[in-house]
N, C-alpha and C positions, 0 to 999 in steps of 0.2 A: 504494500500500500504506500501511497504518498499522502502525507498529512502536513497541515500547516499548524505549527505550534506557536509561531510568533507573528501575529497579524500586525504589520507596521502601520496599517491605516488607523488603528486605535490611537496612535500617537500623533496622527496628522491633525492639522487645524482645519476642520470642516465648518462651513458657514451654516446659518440657521436653516437654509433650504435643503441641504443634503446631510445634515447631522445624523439623521436616522440610519444612514448607511453603516454607522458603527454599531447599531443596536443588535444585540444577540437574538432578539425576537424577530423572526422573519415577517410577522404580522404587522410590524411597524414599518410600513412601506413609505417610500419617497416617490411622489408622483410629479413633482414640478421641476425635474432636473433636465427635461428635454422638451423641445417644442414639437409641434405636430409633425414636422418634417425632419426631426432629428438633427437639426443643424447646430444644436447647442449641447456640446459634450460635457461630461463630468470631468472636472480637472481637480486632481488631488495633489497637493504639494507637500514635500517633506523638507525638514530643515537641513538635510544633507543627502547626497546620493546614496541610494540603497540598492542592494542586490534583490532582484525579483525574478523568480522563474515560475510563479504560480499565482493564480487569481481565484479567489473564492467567490462564488455567485449564489445567491439564495433568493427564492421567491420573486420571479419576474415573468412578465408576459413576453419578454424579448426572446428571440431565437438566435440572433447573431450579435456578437459583441466585437468591437474593434478596440484593442488595447495597445496603445503606442504603435499602431500600424499592424498589429498581429490579430488574426481572426480567431474567435472562439465560437463554436457552435454549441449553444446551451441545450443540454438534454436532461438536466435535473439539478437539484440543489447539491452542490459539492465543489470539489477542487478541480481546476483546469490548469494543466501545465502549458507553459509558453517557453519560447527561446529566452534564455536569461538576458536580462538587461540590467544596467547599472544607471539609475536615473533618480533625480530629485523630484520628478513629476510624472504622474500617470494621467493620460488623456484617454477617456473611455466614452465611446458612443455605442448605442445599440438601437435595434429596431422595435423597441417596446415603449410602454408608457409608465411603467412603475418597476421598482426593485426594492427588495427587503433589506439585503445586506451585501456589502462588498468587502472583500479582504484581499490582502496581498502580502507577499513575502517569499521565503524559501520553502518550497515543498520538500519535506524530508522523506527520502526513500527508505522505508523499513520493510525488508522482506519478511513475509509471514510464513508460518508452517503450513504444511499441506492441508491440515484439517481446518475447515471453515464451518462456522456455526451460525447461520442466519435464523431469525425467528420473526414471525408475524404476530403482532399482539394488538389488543384492543382494551380500552378503558370502559367499554360498554358493560353493563351489569344486567344481563337478561335473567328472568326468573321462570322457573318451571313450576307450574301448578300441580296439585295432587292428581289431576286428571291427565297430566302430561302436556298441557298446553304451554307454549312458549310465550311469555310476556316480554316484549322487546324492552331492552334497557333504554332509558331516556338519556339523550346526549351521548357522550363518549366519542372517542376518535381512534383511528387505527394508526399504528406506527410499527417500525421495524427495529429489531435488535440484531447486532452482529458481534460475535466474539472471535477475536483474532489473536493468535499467540505468536510471539517472536522470540526466537532462541538466539541470544547473544548477537543481535544485529543492531542494537542501539549504540552508536559510537559517541565519541566526545563531542562532535559537532551537533548531533541530535540533542544531546544533553544540554549543550549551551543554548540551543534554540528553545528548549523547554524552560530553562531558567530565565531567558530573556522575555519569554511570553507568559511567565507564570502569574504575573499580576492579574491578567484577565482570565487565564485558565482557572486560577483559584476562585474567581468570582462566578464560575459556572458557565463561562462562555463556550458555546459548542464549537467543535472542530469542523473544518472543511476537509473532506477526505476524497481521494481518488482511488478507486478500487479496480482500475483497468487491468492491472497485473493479476488480480484475483478473479477477474470476470469469467474465466473459463469454468469456475466452480460456483459462481454466485449469480443470482437473477438480477443484479443491479450493479452499476459501476460507479455511481456517485452517492455520496452520503454526507449528511449534515447532522451531527449529534454530539452529545456529551459522553465522556467516559464516566461510568457510574461511580468511580472513586477518584475523580481528578482533584478533589480537595486534599487528598493525601496519596499522591502518586508514589508507589513503591516499586523498586526494581531489584532484580537478582543479578549480582555482578558476575563477570567472567573470572577466570583464574589467572590466565597469563597476560591478557591484554585488556585495554579499556573498552569492554563490551558488556552490554547489559541486556537482560531479558525482561519481558513483561507480557502479561495477558491483558489485552485491551477489551473492554466490554462497552460497546457504543450503543447508546439509545437515541433513536431518531428524534430530532427537535423540529419545531415549526416557527 
């Protein structure tokens, strides 16, 4: 998998019109960042040039994004890899009218074990009567859970990115994830979710080298 631990957009100065692009809740959309003919792009500036090879995109009606001249075809909430750039500014345009969250930074490549454990879940609470009738649960929503194990693949750079991004990780901000490498065994390739224990992330260390293991338990967020 490729995962974004350190979202540098969280430390960028966004104006009042696109501030919701930082929000971890994808329901908090920004709608006034483009004109009807998409001639008004999103411009995000950083205080110094930054390495960027991945863009996180969540909750949008757009299908095509142009990021500093590179094209991304949106297929679902998750992480999208691009050719690495080193820039103090992102210019993003897209063919939609709203977006929930944008993220950017270095997508860390962490190979996972062969075993993959996806789950489909629901918060609905149906009730079965004594006669066997099903009473539909009021409200509720459906979501996915994915469990991925990595054996001694988390290196020093990955750990430094976790440390750099932990201010927002510890606040429960969901991760943008690309599961293209795992797609041969999974029914989806993009994911946006929290790790169920990210407020206390523990790792198992290697013996001879700076390598760590961890089982990630991701729960889909919206």
